[in-house]
C-alpha positions as CSV (number, residue, x, y, z in Angstrom):
1,M,11.7,33.3,-25.0
2,I,10.3,32.4,-21.5
3,I,6.7,32.5,-22.9
4,L,7.8,30.3,-25.9
5,L,9.5,27.8,-23.5
6,F,6.3,27.4,-21.4
7,V,4.0,27.3,-24.4
8,L,6.1,24.5,-26.0
9,L,6.1,22.6,-22.7
10,A,2.3,22.9,-22.3
11,S,1.7,21.9,-25.9
12,L,3.8,18.8,-25.7
13,I,2.2,17.8,-22.4
14,F,-1.3,18.4,-24.0
15,I,-0.5,16.0,-26.8
16,S,0.5,13.3,-24.3
17,Y,4.3,13.4,-24.6
18,P,6.0,11.8,-21.6
19,I,6.9,14.6,-19.2
20,A,10.7,14.1,-19.4
21,F,10.6,14.3,-23.2
22,A,8.3,17.3,-23.2
23,I,10.7,19.2,-20.9
24,G,13.8,18.2,-22.9
25,I,12.3,19.0,-26.3
26,A,11.0,22.4,-25.2
27,A,14.4,23.3,-23.8
28,L,16.2,22.2,-27.0
29,I,14.0,24.2,-29.3
30,V,14.5,27.4,-27.2
31,M,18.2,26.7,-27.2
32,Q,18.1,27.0,-31.0
33,F,16.3,30.3,-30.9
34,L,18.9,31.6,-28.3
35,D,21.7,30.3,-30.6
36,L,23.2,28.2,-27.9
37,P,25.5,25.3,-28.8
38,M,23.9,21.8,-28.6
39,S,27.0,20.7,-26.6
40,L,25.4,22.6,-23.7
41,A,22.6,20.1,-23.6
42,I,25.0,17.3,-23.3
43,T,27.0,18.9,-20.5
44,Q,23.9,19.9,-18.6
45,T,22.3,16.4,-19.0
46,F,25.4,14.7,-17.6
47,G,26.2,17.4,-15.1
48,G,22.6,17.3,-13.8
49,I,22.9,13.8,-12.5
50,D,26.7,13.6,-12.0
51,S,26.5,14.1,-8.2
52,F,27.5,12.0,-5.3
53,S,24.6,13.3,-3.3
54,L,22.1,12.3,-5.9
55,M,23.2,8.7,-5.5
56,A,21.0,8.8,-2.3
57,I,17.9,8.5,-4.6
58,P,18.6,5.1,-6.1
59,F,19.8,3.8,-2.8
60,F,16.6,4.8,-1.0
61,I,14.5,3.5,-3.8
62,L,16.3,0.1,-3.5
63,A,15.9,0.2,0.3
64,G,12.1,0.7,-0.2
65,Q,12.0,-2.3,-2.6
66,I,13.9,-4.5,-0.1
67,M,11.6,-3.5,2.7
68,G,8.6,-4.5,0.6
69,K,10.0,-7.9,0.1
70,A,11.0,-8.2,3.7
71,R,7.3,-7.9,4.6
72,I,8.0,-5.0,6.9
73,I,4.9,-3.2,5.5
74,E,2.6,-5.9,7.0
75,Q,4.2,-5.4,10.4
76,I,3.8,-1.6,10.1
77,V,0.1,-2.0,9.2
78,D,-0.5,-4.5,12.1
79,F,1.0,-2.0,14.5
80,A,-1.0,0.9,13.1
81,N,-4.1,-1.3,13.3
82,S,-3.5,-2.1,17.0
83,L,-3.4,1.7,17.7
84,V,-6.3,3.2,15.6
85,G,-8.1,0.3,14.0
86,R,-10.9,0.4,16.6
87,L,-11.8,4.1,15.8
88,R,-14.5,5.2,13.5
89,G,-13.1,4.9,10.0
90,G,-10.5,2.5,11.4
91,L,-8.9,1.2,8.2
92,G,-8.7,4.7,6.8
93,H,-6.8,5.8,10.0
94,V,-4.6,2.7,9.7
95,N,-3.8,3.6,6.1
96,I,-2.7,7.1,7.1
97,L,-0.8,6.1,10.2
98,A,1.0,3.3,8.3
99,S,2.0,5.9,5.7
100,M,3.5,8.1,8.5
101,I,5.5,5.2,9.8
102,F,6.5,3.9,6.3
103,S,7.7,7.4,5.4
104,G,10.6,6.8,7.7
105,V,11.7,3.8,5.6
106,S,11.3,4.7,1.9
107,G,11.3,8.5,1.5
108,S,9.2,8.0,-1.7
109,G,5.5,8.8,-2.0
110,V,5.2,6.5,-5.1
111,A,6.6,3.6,-3.0
112,D,4.2,4.5,-0.2
113,A,1.1,4.5,-2.5
114,S,2.2,1.3,-4.2
115,A,3.2,-0.7,-1.1
116,I,0.5,0.4,1.4
117,G,-2.2,0.8,-1.3
118,S,-1.7,-2.8,-2.6
119,L,-2.3,-4.0,1.0
120,L,-5.0,-1.7,2.3
121,I,-7.1,-0.6,-0.7
122,P,-8.5,-4.2,-1.3
123,S,-8.9,-4.6,2.5
124,M,-10.9,-1.3,2.7
125,V,-13.1,-2.2,-0.2
126,K,-13.7,-5.7,1.2
127,Q,-14.8,-4.3,4.5
128,G,-17.3,-2.0,2.8
129,Y,-15.5,1.3,2.1
130,K,-16.1,2.5,-1.4
131,S,-13.2,2.4,-3.9
132,D,-13.2,6.2,-4.5
133,F,-12.8,6.8,-0.8
134,S,-10.1,4.2,-0.4
135,V,-8.1,5.8,-3.3
136,A,-8.4,9.3,-1.8
137,V,-7.1,8.2,1.6
138,T,-4.3,6.2,0.1
139,A,-3.1,8.8,-2.5
140,T,-3.2,11.8,-0.1
141,S,-1.6,10.0,2.8
142,A,1.2,8.9,0.4
143,T,2.3,12.6,0.3
144,I,3.6,12.1,3.9
145,G,6.3,9.8,2.6
146,P,8.4,12.5,0.9
147,I,7.9,15.0,3.8
148,I,8.8,13.0,7.0
149,P,12.5,12.1,6.7
150,P,14.2,10.4,4.9
151,S,12.8,12.3,1.9
152,I,13.9,12.0,-1.7
153,P,12.4,15.4,-2.7
154,L,14.0,17.2,0.3
155,I,17.4,15.6,-0.7
156,L,16.9,16.9,-4.2
157,Y,15.9,20.3,-3.1
158,G,18.8,20.6,-0.7
159,I,21.3,19.6,-3.4
160,L,19.9,22.1,-5.9
161,T,19.6,25.0,-3.5
162,R,22.8,24.1,-1.5
163,Q,20.8,24.0,1.8
164,S,21.5,21.6,4.7
165,I,19.8,18.3,4.0
166,G,19.8,17.6,7.8
167,R,18.0,20.8,8.5
168,L,15.5,20.2,5.7
169,F,14.9,16.7,7.1
170,L,14.2,18.0,10.6
171,G,12.0,20.8,9.1
172,G,9.8,18.2,7.5
173,V,8.9,16.2,10.6
174,I,6.2,18.5,12.2
175,P,4.6,19.3,8.8
176,G,4.4,15.6,8.0
177,I,2.8,14.9,11.4
178,L,0.3,17.8,10.8
179,I,-0.7,16.3,7.5
180,G,-1.2,12.9,9.0
181,F,-3.4,14.1,11.8
182,G,-5.3,16.5,9.4
183,L,-6.0,13.6,7.0
184,M,-7.2,11.4,9.9
185,G,-9.6,14.2,11.0
186,M,-11.0,14.4,7.5
187,N,-11.2,10.6,7.2
188,Y,-13.3,10.6,10.4
189,L,-15.7,13.4,9.1
190,I,-16.3,11.7,5.8
191,C,-16.8,8.3,7.5
192,V,-19.5,9.9,9.6
193,K,-21.1,11.6,6.6
194,R,-21.1,8.3,4.6
195,D,-22.2,6.3,7.6
196,Y,-19.2,4.1,7.6
197,V,-19.4,2.3,11.0
198,F,-17.0,-0.6,10.4
199,R,-15.0,-1.1,13.5
200,Q,-12.6,-3.7,14.8
201,E,-12.2,-5.1,18.3
202,R,-10.2,-3.1,20.7
203,T,-6.6,-4.4,20.9
204,S,-5.4,-5.1,24.4
205,L,-2.3,-3.4,25.8
206,K,-0.5,-6.7,25.5
207,G,-1.5,-6.9,21.8
208,V,-0.2,-3.4,21.2
209,I,3.1,-4.2,22.8
210,V,3.5,-7.4,20.8
211,T,2.8,-5.6,17.5
212,F,5.1,-2.8,18.5
213,C,7.9,-5.3,19.2
214,R,7.3,-6.9,15.8
215,S,7.6,-3.6,14.0
216,I,10.5,-2.2,16.0
217,G,12.8,-2.7,13.1
218,A,10.8,-0.3,11.0
219,L,10.4,2.2,13.8
220,I,14.1,2.6,14.6
221,M,15.2,2.8,11.0
222,P,14.3,6.5,10.6
223,L,16.0,7.3,13.9
224,I,19.2,5.7,12.6
225,I,19.1,7.5,9.3
226,V,18.0,11.0,10.4
227,G,20.1,10.7,13.6
228,G,23.2,9.8,11.6
229,I,22.7,12.7,9.1
230,V,21.9,15.3,11.8
231,S,24.9,14.3,13.9
232,G,27.2,14.3,10.9
233,V,28.1,10.6,11.2
234,F,27.2,10.0,7.6
235,T,25.9,11.9,4.5
236,A,22.5,11.4,2.9
237,T,24.0,9.1,0.3
238,E,25.8,7.0,2.9
239,A,22.4,6.9,4.8
240,G,20.9,5.4,1.7
241,V,23.6,2.7,1.6
242,I,22.9,2.0,5.3
243,A,19.2,1.7,4.6
244,V,19.9,-0.9,1.9
245,V,22.2,-2.9,4.1
246,Y,19.8,-2.6,7.1
247,G,16.8,-3.7,5.0
248,F,18.8,-6.6,3.5
249,F,19.8,-8.1,6.9
250,F,16.5,-7.3,8.5
251,G,14.7,-9.2,5.7
252,M,17.2,-12.1,5.7
253,L,17.6,-12.6,9.5
254,V,14.6,-11.1,11.3
255,T,11.5,-11.6,9.1
256,R,13.3,-14.2,6.9
257,S,11.0,-13.3,4.1
258,F,13.6,-11.8,1.9
259,K,15.3,-14.5,-0.1
260,L,18.4,-14.5,-2.4
261,H,16.2,-15.2,-5.5
262,H,14.4,-11.9,-4.8
263,I,17.6,-9.9,-5.5
264,P,17.5,-9.8,-9.3
265,K,13.9,-8.6,-9.4
266,V,14.5,-6.0,-6.7
267,L,17.6,-4.7,-8.4
268,I,15.8,-4.5,-11.8
269,D,12.7,-2.8,-10.4
270,S,14.8,-0.3,-8.4
271,A,17.0,0.4,-11.4
272,T,14.0,1.1,-13.6
273,T,12.4,3.5,-11.1
274,A,15.7,5.2,-10.5
275,A,16.4,5.6,-14.2
276,I,13.0,7.3,-14.7
277,V,13.7,9.7,-11.9
278,M,17.2,10.4,-13.1
279,Y,16.1,11.0,-16.7
280,I,13.5,13.5,-15.5
281,I,16.2,15.2,-13.4
282,A,18.6,15.3,-16.4
283,M,16.0,16.9,-18.8
284,A,14.8,19.3,-16.1
285,T,18.4,20.5,-15.6
286,I,18.5,21.7,-19.2
287,F,15.2,23.5,-18.7
288,S,16.4,25.1,-15.4
289,N,19.6,26.3,-17.1
290,I,17.6,28.0,-19.8
291,L,15.5,29.7,-17.2
292,S,18.6,30.9,-15.4
293,R,20.1,32.3,-18.7
294,L,16.8,34.1,-19.3
295,R,17.0,35.6,-15.7
296,F,13.7,34.0,-14.8
297,Q,14.4,34.3,-11.1
298,R,14.7,38.1,-11.3
299,L,11.6,38.3,-13.5
300,V,9.6,36.3,-11.0
301,V,10.7,38.5,-8.0
302,T,10.3,41.7,-9.9
303,T,6.8,40.8,-11.2
304,L,5.6,39.7,-7.8
305,L,6.9,42.8,-6.0
306,D,5.5,45.0,-8.8
307,F,2.1,43.3,-8.4
308,T,2.2,43.5,-4.6
309,G,4.6,44.8,-2.0
310,D,3.4,42.3,0.5
311,P,5.8,39.3,0.8
312,T,3.1,37.0,2.1
313,L,0.8,37.7,-0.8
314,A,3.7,37.2,-3.1
315,V,4.3,33.7,-1.6
316,L,0.6,32.9,-1.9
317,L,0.8,33.7,-5.6
318,I,3.8,31.4,-5.9
319,I,1.7,28.7,-4.2
320,V,-1.1,29.1,-6.7
321,F,1.5,28.9,-9.5
322,L,2.9,25.7,-8.2
323,L,-0.5,24.2,-7.6
324,F,-1.3,24.9,-11.3
325,L,1.9,23.4,-12.5
326,G,1.2,20.3,-10.3
327,L,-1.9,19.6,-12.5
328,F,0.4,18.8,-15.4
329,I,4.0,18.2,-14.2
330,D,5.4,15.6,-11.8
331,P,6.8,17.1,-8.5
332,T,10.3,15.8,-9.2
333,A,10.4,17.7,-12.5
334,V,9.0,20.8,-10.8
335,I,11.6,20.7,-8.1
336,V,14.5,20.5,-10.6
337,M,13.1,23.1,-12.9
338,F,12.2,25.7,-10.3
339,A,13.9,25.0,-7.0
340,P,16.8,27.4,-7.5
341,T,14.5,30.1,-8.8
342,L,12.0,29.7,-5.9
343,S,14.8,29.5,-3.3
344,G,16.2,32.8,-4.6
345,A,12.8,34.4,-4.7
346,G,12.1,33.3,-1.1
347,A,15.4,34.8,0.1
348,K,14.7,38.1,-1.6
349,L,11.2,38.1,0.0
350,G,12.8,37.7,3.4
351,Y,12.0,34.1,4.2
352,D,14.3,31.6,6.0
353,P,15.6,29.2,3.4
354,I,14.7,26.0,5.4
355,H,11.2,27.3,6.2
356,F,10.6,28.3,2.6
357,G,12.1,25.0,1.2
358,V,9.8,22.8,3.3
359,L,6.8,24.9,2.3
360,M,7.7,24.6,-1.4
361,I,8.1,20.8,-1.2
362,V,4.7,20.4,0.6
363,V,3.0,22.5,-2.1
364,M,4.8,20.7,-4.9
365,L,3.7,17.3,-3.6
366,I,0.1,18.3,-3.8
367,G,0.6,18.0,-7.5
368,A,1.2,14.3,-7.1
369,V,-2.5,13.8,-6.1
370,T,-4.2,16.2,-8.4
371,P,-5.5,15.0,-11.8
372,P,-4.8,14.5,-14.6
373,V,-1.1,13.7,-14.0
374,G,-0.8,13.0,-10.3
375,S,1.5,9.9,-9.9
376,M,0.3,8.8,-6.5
377,L,-3.4,9.2,-7.5
378,F,-2.7,7.2,-10.7
379,I,-1.1,4.3,-8.8
380,S,-3.9,4.3,-6.2
381,C,-6.6,4.3,-8.9
382,S,-4.8,1.5,-10.8
383,I,-4.8,-0.7,-7.6
384,A,-8.5,0.0,-7.0
385,K,-9.3,-0.5,-10.7
386,I,-11.3,2.8,-11.1
387,S,-10.8,5.8,-13.2
388,I,-9.2,9.0,-11.9
389,E,-12.5,10.8,-12.6
390,E,-14.4,8.5,-10.2
391,S,-12.2,9.5,-7.3
392,F,-12.2,13.3,-7.9
393,V,-15.1,14.4,-5.8
394,V,-14.1,12.6,-2.5
395,L,-10.5,13.6,-3.2
396,L,-11.2,17.3,-2.9
397,P,-11.6,17.5,0.9
398,F,-8.4,15.6,1.5
399,I,-6.5,18.0,-0.9
400,A,-8.0,20.9,1.0
401,V,-6.3,19.5,4.1
402,L,-2.9,19.5,2.3
403,V,-3.5,23.1,1.2
404,L,-4.5,24.1,4.8
405,V,-1.3,22.6,6.2
406,A,0.7,24.4,3.6
407,L,-0.9,27.7,4.8
408,V,-0.2,26.8,8.4
409,I,3.5,26.3,7.5
410,L,3.5,29.7,5.7
411,F,2.0,31.6,8.6
412,V,3.7,29.7,11.5
413,P,7.3,29.3,10.4
414,Q,8.2,27.4,13.6
415,T,6.4,24.4,12.3
416,A,9.4,24.0,10.0
417,L,12.1,25.7,12.0
418,W,11.6,24.5,15.6
419,L,13.4,21.2,15.3
420,P,16.2,22.4,13.0
421,N,16.9,25.3,15.4
422,I,17.1,22.9,18.4
423,F,19.2,20.2,16.9
424,L,21.2,22.1,14.2
425,P,21.3,25.7,15.4
């Protein structure tokens, strides 16, 4: 039945069914073979999204939309430019650093790729960077958004595996920073190889201070959100509400670029995005329930330990499996479908649940930039008006950086555990 479930899923994806429908249909067909009542699908669909904690997702999506209209992204880019714009490969560095800062605002890689890509990809191409390179930098740096808190994938993983969202948030900080600096290093090397020598004038200390003051609203927002969750002042869902309110008043009173007539469009766009995410979660919940009934978790652990008695090698095999799934399935669906199974496998293999959870999220997010289904790659290519195939070659070194950071997290657990152990022992 497990083989049938995955064969059906792969077949539906291959004939271009939307991922949510492919997941749901495959699960429903197997339910018939297992002679399970169809009412189970209804209860699982509703139960999968009937959660107060999951309300954090639409709120953070809405907060990201409001921040976009509030023109906070331009302020973030200006501040990043004042710091690293003068370096070799300046706009590439600006793109990556802006993603690191914006990650503390939206928690969504798709929002990151769309917002920062729309601003910087045309600027990079105009300055002389090739479109494929601009896309590779934008798509891979967008993965930082769901790793540095607040993070929608970490919220989802925490809910599904019943782990502390505050500890997961803190666990994502250092890995996100490592990814950022790793991508900046690769950006520099490729710029040297391609002989990109575009540089901007050095920004004076006064200029840096001025741009810092302009972007202070974006810089303190992650501190408010993460600090509130870690200290127990509010939950992740309440943090999402605070982010919306903060963004609204910041756009209305500080930048004065968010107007009342923007509200209908912002609400509609946010609702559309949230509905897509929630529908994927609902369908994936049915799929996950089927896997649980078929004891997929026990099968995975038993198979891995029979194949190798080494827990590290077992985790490396899990990483390879997730990277393969990422070629065809969106990270959100992978998280819902496999998070409980993977969390249980990690515990049986002797890994700390926070360390293992952060590692799994980083690996799953690599799927968002790998063709043919990578959502962040697709958005970046759409902005640059090139095909996914055109970006593939230059994308590989940046993906290698993401894989390398995942291996660092695996072999150096303190990258994910140091901050949680200090602030939430």
